[in-house]
Structure formats: structure tokens, C-alpha cells
C-alpha positions in Angstrom: 6.4 -45.4 -7.0 7.5 -42.1 -5.5 4.8 -39.7 -4.4 4.6 -36.4 -6.1 5.5 -33.6 -3.7 2.8 -31.9 -2.1 2.0 -28.3 -3.2 2.7 -25.6 -0.6 -0.3 -24.5 1.2 -1.1 -20.8 0.4 -3.4 -18.7 2.9 -5.6 -16.3 0.9 -7.0 -13.6 2.8 -9.6 -11.0 1.8 -10.4 -8.4 4.5 -13.8 -6.7 3.6 -16.0 -4.0 4.9 -18.8 -3.1 2.8 -17.3 -4.4 -0.4 -20.4 -6.2 -2.0 -20.0 -4.1 -5.3 -16.8 -6.1 -6.3 -16.5 -8.9 -3.8 -18.0 -11.5 -5.8 -15.5 -10.7 -8.7 -12.6 -10.7 -6.3 -13.5 -14.0 -4.8 -14.3 -15.7 -8.1 -10.6 -14.7 -9.3 -9.2 -16.5 -6.2 -11.4 -19.6 -6.8 -10.1 -19.8 -10.5 -6.4 -19.9 -9.7 -4.5 -22.3 -11.5 -2.8 -23.2 -8.3 -4.5 -25.8 -6.2 -3.6 -25.9 -2.6 -4.8 -22.8 -0.9 -7.2 -21.9 1.9 -9.4 -18.8 1.5 -10.2 -16.7 4.4 -12.9 -13.9 4.0 -12.4 -11.5 7.0 -15.6 -9.5 7.4 -15.1 -6.3 9.3 -18.9 -5.9 10.5 -20.1 -5.0 7.0 -23.5 -3.2 6.9 -24.2 -4.2 3.2 -24.5 -7.6 1.6 -20.7 -8.6 1.8 -21.2 -11.2 4.6 -24.1 -12.8 2.8 -22.3 -12.8 -0.4 -19.2 -14.5 1.0 -21.3 -17.1 2.9 -23.1 -18.0 -0.2 -19.9 -18.6 -2.1 -18.4 -20.6 0.8 -21.5 -22.9 0.9 -20.5 -24.0 -2.4 -16.5 -24.3 -1.9 -14.9 -25.9 1.1 -11.8 -23.9 0.7 -13.6 -20.8 1.9 -13.9 -19.8 5.5 -15.8 -16.8 6.3 -14.9 -15.1 9.7 -16.8 -12.1 11.1 -15.1 -9.7 13.3 -16.8 -9.2 16.9 -16.6 -5.5 16.3 -15.7 -3.0 13.5 -12.1 -1.8 13.4 -9.8 0.2 11.4 -8.6 -1.4 7.9 -5.1 -2.1 9.2 -6.5 -3.5 12.4 -8.7 -5.9 10.4 -5.7 -7.0 8.3 -3.9 -8.0 11.5 -7.0 -9.6 12.9 -7.4 -11.7 9.7 -3.9 -13.1 10.1 -5.0 -15.0 13.2 -7.2 -17.2 11.1 -4.8 -18.8 9.0 -3.9 -22.6 9.2 -0.7 -23.5 11.3 0.5 -25.6 8.2 0.4 -22.2 6.1 3.5 -21.8 3.9 2.5 -18.5 2.2 0.0 -15.6 2.7 -1.6 -13.9 -0.2 -3.8 -11.0 0.5 -6.4 -9.9 -2.1 -8.4 -6.6 -1.3 -12.2 -7.0 -1.8 -12.1 -4.6 -4.7 -9.0 -6.1 -6.4 -8.6 -9.5 -8.2 -5.9 -11.9 -9.3 -5.0 -13.1 -12.7 -5.3 -16.9 -13.0 -1.7 -17.8 -12.7 -0.8 -15.2 -10.0 -0.4 -17.6 -6.9 1.4 -20.3 -9.0 3.8 -17.9 -10.5 4.6 -16.3 -7.3 4.9 -19.6 -5.3 7.2 -21.0 -7.9 9.8 -18.1 -7.3 9.7 -18.7 -3.7 9.9 -22.4 -3.8 12.9 -22.3 -6.1 14.7 -20.2 -3.6 14.3 -20.8 0.2 15.8 -17.4 0.9 13.1 -15.5 -0.9 10.5 -14.4 1.7 8.5 -11.9 -0.3 7.5 -12.1 -4.1 5.9 -9.1 -6.0 5.0 -8.6 -9.7 3.7 -6.0 -12.1 0.3 -5.0 -11.5 -2.7 -3.4 -13.6 -3.7 -0.4 -11.8 -7.0 0.2 -13.6 -5.9 1.4 -16.9 -2.1 1.4 -16.6 0.8 -1.0 -15.5 2.7 0.0 -12.4 5.2 -1.6 -10.0 7.7 -1.5 -12.9 10.3 0.8 -11.5 12.7 -2.0 -10.9 16.0 -1.5 -8.8 18.9 -0.4 -11.0 20.9 -3.5 -9.9 18.1 -6.0 -10.5 19.7 -9.2 -11.9 17.7 -9.2 -15.2 18.4 -12.4 -17.5 17.4 -12.5 -21.1 14.4 -15.0 -21.8 13.7 -15.1 -18.0 10.7 -13.2 -16.6 11.6 -13.6 -12.9 14.6 -12.5 -10.7 15.5 -12.5 -7.0 18.0 -10.2 -5.0 19.1 -9.4 -1.7 16.2 -7.8 0.3 18.3 -5.1 1.9 19.4 -3.8 -1.6 15.7 -3.5 -2.4 14.9 -1.6 0.7 18.0 0.7 -0.1 16.4 1.4 -3.5 13.0 2.0 -2.3 14.2 4.4 0.5 16.2 6.3 -2.0 13.0 6.5 -4.4 14.9 4.4 -7.0 12.4 1.6 -7.2 8.7 1.0 -6.8 7.9 -2.8 -6.6 5.6 -3.3 -3.5 2.3 -1.9 -4.2 -0.5 -2.9 -1.7 -1.0 -6.3 0.1 -2.9 -7.6 -3.1 0.4 -7.3 -5.1 2.7 -9.6 -3.0 3.1 -13.0 -1.5 4.6 -13.4 1.9 6.4 -16.4 3.4 4.2 -17.3 6.7 7.1 -18.3 8.8 8.4 -14.5 8.7 5.4 -13.5 10.8 5.7 -13.2 14.5 2.8 -14.5 16.5 3.3 -12.2 19.5 3.3 -9.0 17.5 1.2 -7.5 14.6 2.6 -7.7 11.2 1.1 -4.3 10.1 2.4 -1.4 12.3 -0.7 0.8 13.0 1.5 3.9 13.4 1.6 4.1 9.5 -1.5 4.6 7.1 0.4 2.7 4.5 1.6 0.1 7.0 1.8 -2.8 4.3 4.9 -0.9 2.7 6.5 -0.6 6.1 6.0 -4.2 6.9 7.6 -5.1 3.8 10.7 -3.0 4.5 11.1 -4.8 7.8 10.7 -8.2 6.3 13.2 -7.6 3.7 15.8 -7.0 6.2 15.6 -10.8 6.9 15.1 -12.4 3.3 15.6 -12.2 -0.2 13.2 -10.6 -2.7 11.6 -12.3 -5.7 9.9 -10.6 -8.7 7.9 -11.7 -11.7 7.9 -9.4 -14.6 4.4 -10.3 -15.7 1.2 -8.5 -14.7 -0.4 -10.7 -12.1 -2.8 -8.5 -10.2 -5.4 -5.9 -10.7 -5.7 -2.9 -8.2 -8.5 -0.4 -8.1 -7.3 3.2 -7.2 -10.0 3.4 -4.4 -8.9 0.7 -2.0 -10.3 0.7 1.5 -11.8 3.7 3.3 -8.7 5.7 3.4 -8.8 7.2 0.0 -10.1 10.6 0.6 -7.6 11.1 3.5 -4.8 9.9 1.2 -5.5 12.2 -1.5 -6.1 15.2 0.4 -3.2 15.0 2.8 -0.9 13.2 0.5 -0.3 10.6 3.2 2.0 8.6 1.2 4.3 11.5 1.1 4.0 11.7 4.8 4.5 8.0 5.4 7.5 7.9 3.0 9.2 10.6 5.1 8.6 8.8 8.3 9.7 5.3 6.9 13.0 6.9 5.7 13.5 8.3 9.2 12.8 5.0 10.9 14.6 2.6 8.6 17.2 4.8 6.6 19.8 4.6 9.4 19.5 0.7 9.5 19.7 0.4 5.7 21.8 3.5 4.3 25.1 4.7 4.9 25.5 8.0 6.9 26.2 10.0 4.0 23.4 8.3 1.8 20.7 8.8 4.5 21.9 12.5 5.0 21.6 13.2 1.3 18.4 11.2 0.7 16.9 13.0 3.8 17.9 16.4 2.7 16.5 15.8 -0.7 13.2 14.5 0.6 12.7 17.3 2.9 13.3 19.8 0.0 10.9 18.0 -2.2 8.4 18.0 0.9 8.6 21.8 1.2 8.1 22.0 -2.6 4.9 20.1 -2.1 3.7 22.3 0.7 4.6 25.4 -1.4 2.2 24.3 -4.1 -0.6 24.3 -1.6 0.0 27.8 -0.4 -2.9 30.0 -1.0 -5.2 27.5 -2.6 -7.6 27.0 0.3 -6.2 24.0 2.2 -7.5 24.0 5.8 -6.1 23.7 9.2 -6.4 19.8 9.1 -3.9 19.9 6.1 -1.3 22.2 7.6 -1.5 20.7 11.1 -1.1 17.4 9.7 2.1 18.0 7.8 3.6 20.1 10.6 3.1 17.1 13.0 4.8 14.9 10.5 7.7 17.1 10.1 7.9 17.0 14.1 7.8 13.3 14.1 10.5 13.1 11.5 12.8 15.3 13.7 12.8 18.2 11.4 10.2 20.6 12.7 8.4 23.1 10.3 10.3 26.1 9.5 8.4 29.0 7.9 11.6 30.0 6.2 11.8 26.9 4.2 8.4 27.3 3.1 9.2 30.7 1.9 12.2 29.7 0.0 10.3 26.9 -1.5 7.2 29.3 -2.5 9.8 31.8 -4.1 11.4 28.8 -6.0 8.0 27.9 -7.3 6.9 31.5 -8.4 10.3 31.9 -10.3 7.9 30.5 -13.0 4.8 32.6 -12.4 2.7 31.3 -15.4 3.0 27.6 -14.3 2.2 28.7 -10.5 -0.9 30.6 -11.5 -2.1 27.6 -13.6 -1.5 25.1 -10.9 -3.2 27.4 -8.3 -6.3 27.8 -10.5 -6.4 23.9 -10.8 -6.2 23.3 -7.1 -8.7 25.9 -6.3 -11.0 24.3 -8.7 -10.4 20.9 -7.0 -11.1 22.2 -3.7 -14.4 23.8 -4.8 -15.4 20.4 -6.2 -14.6 18.8 -2.9 -16.8 21.4 -1.0 -19.6 21.0 -3.5 -19.5 17.2 -3.0 -19.5 17.4 0.7 -22.4 20.0 0.5 -24.5 17.5 -1.7 -23.7 14.6 0.8 -24.9 17.0 3.7 -28.2 17.8 1.9 -28.7 14.1 1.2 -27.9 12.9 4.6 -30.5 15.7 5.9 -33.1 14.5 3.6 -32.9 11.0 4.8 -32.9 12.1 8.4 -36.0 14.1 7.6 -37.6 11.1 6.0 -36.8 8.8 8.7 -38.3 11.1 11.3 -41.7 11.4 9.2 -41.8 7.6 9.0 
């Protein structure tokens, strides 16, 4: 009697730092997967809450779980890279799950099925539920969709071309994709620490070498407050910054000269339009210095004349400009109020500690 083929081994990784609020829910969603052959690595980044104890408690009841605690606290991206060193040498696929996210029961099974049916596929993604809305649903225009089939595969370079030209959104965060293990190089970090959104940049690099698979079903749940970078992401719009830098780094590799030139021109115009919306609303030196540094790194140093033109375009509709300014000023005041409350709270705690 022929033996049934063995399921591919999936290395599931949850990097965590002070994620006790949602960690149990996250881990249980992994343990409840319909797919059977996986190892589960929880990489604790020297948490100061109950994350480590919670992970160890669940590991005591399930041999598939391995809890690894870092020797020192590092940044989120460094912890992602560090966690990859713990996967089995027999690993076929890698599936990250952030500690405040979770997977639907058939997530791993559906993604592995796409990759196993086409050995050229190295990265698989799917729709996600981003709290109260479905996202990652902007598929490339040339995606080969077939009636009555909820999956497709396509050339990885074509996917990157669509992403760089902002005509597709299919990657999300590490929670949202499955990666073929042999695409990693053991002698270099997978996630480049030069980018705050290094997961997207890593996917662009990988898709130069493999095909892309996609499941048109919602397979993951993502909270909008992942990791410790959210406040910086929102205040500086670091996604916009990284998108420009990724275009400058990878655009010449994937786009024709004319495509790259027109895409860069449009991106820079939108970048200055974004900056114009932040003129006169109380953004501090960190904001302006950060964006000037990004433009410099992109090979297009900041020009006051371009900002002036963008500002004039914006104020061509003064009613909308005034409304947006009031809204942004209100947001800035709320941030300052929250910072003041935190400062008062910290001061009180320090005072109480000194009295003890």
C-alpha cells in the first residue's frame, strides 16, 4: 500500500513584545488551524508583561510550540529577523502571525495548497479583515482570474510592477503572507532594517525570483495598531516615505525607463501635495526634517518652490483647505493633550514610587 504524501512543514512564527492583551487569542488561532504539520515558534522580545508566561503556559500543553526569549530587547524588525533563526532546517514554508492578529482556521491550508500546486510560487497572500473592513483587495489589472476559482498565480515581477506603480495592494503585513523557506538566505537578514515597512520591501525582493499566489478569501485578521511603530507611522506617514524609497530602489529594476520616470514624477507630485496639506497646522521640526531627509535619500532634495506650487494648488479650493486645516489642528491638539496626560501620569507614578 502506497503511503500518503507527507504534508509540507510550516514554520509559524509569532514575534511578541508586551502583547499579552491579544497573545492568547493569536496563539489559539494557530493551534486551531485545519492544517496539521506545523511548528509554532513564539519569539519573545524581553517582554515586561505576562506575554512570556502566557506563551509558556500554552507551550506546556502543546508540543508544537517552542518559546524563545531573546537575550536582549531589540527593535521589532530585528526581532523578526532573529526569530527566523529558530525555524527547523526541514521547514518548507514560513508563516508569521503578529501577536495582536489571528488566522482564520483554513488560512495555512489554503495558502500551502496554492504553493504546493505550483513550485514556482514562492509567496502567497490573501484578502484580510482589517478590523472592520476587508483589504488587500486591489488586485493587479492583469491578474488571471478564472470563474468559479478563488485562487490565481502570476509572475512575481508583474506583481511588483503593479505595486510600484500603485496599481495593486496585495501584500499587507507579515501576518498576511506565506513564504517558501528556501527563498531566505542564511547569511543575510530577510527584513532590511533600512525600511520601517521592511516586510513590503522584502516581498518585492522575493518576487523578483518567484511567482505570486493569491487566495480570494479572507484568511487573516489584522489590527490597525501592530507593533510599537504605529504613532510614528501615523504622525510622519512613514508608509508614504518608504513607498517613495522603495520606488527609487526597485523601480529601475522592474520598470522601463519611461515607466519609472513617469511613476516617480507622479509620486513626487503627490508627496508635495501631502506636505502642502501639513503647512500651517502645527507639525513640528521632526516632521519636516524627516521628510526632507527622505527626499534627499530619494535623490530629489526638498525644494521650497515645489512646496509653494503644491500649496497654491491646494488653496485653489479655499473652503476645503480651511476645513482640512481645522481638522489637522484639532488632531494635533489631541495628540498634545494625550502627551500631557501621559506626562502627568508618569510624574505621579514617579512621585508615588519615591514616597514608597
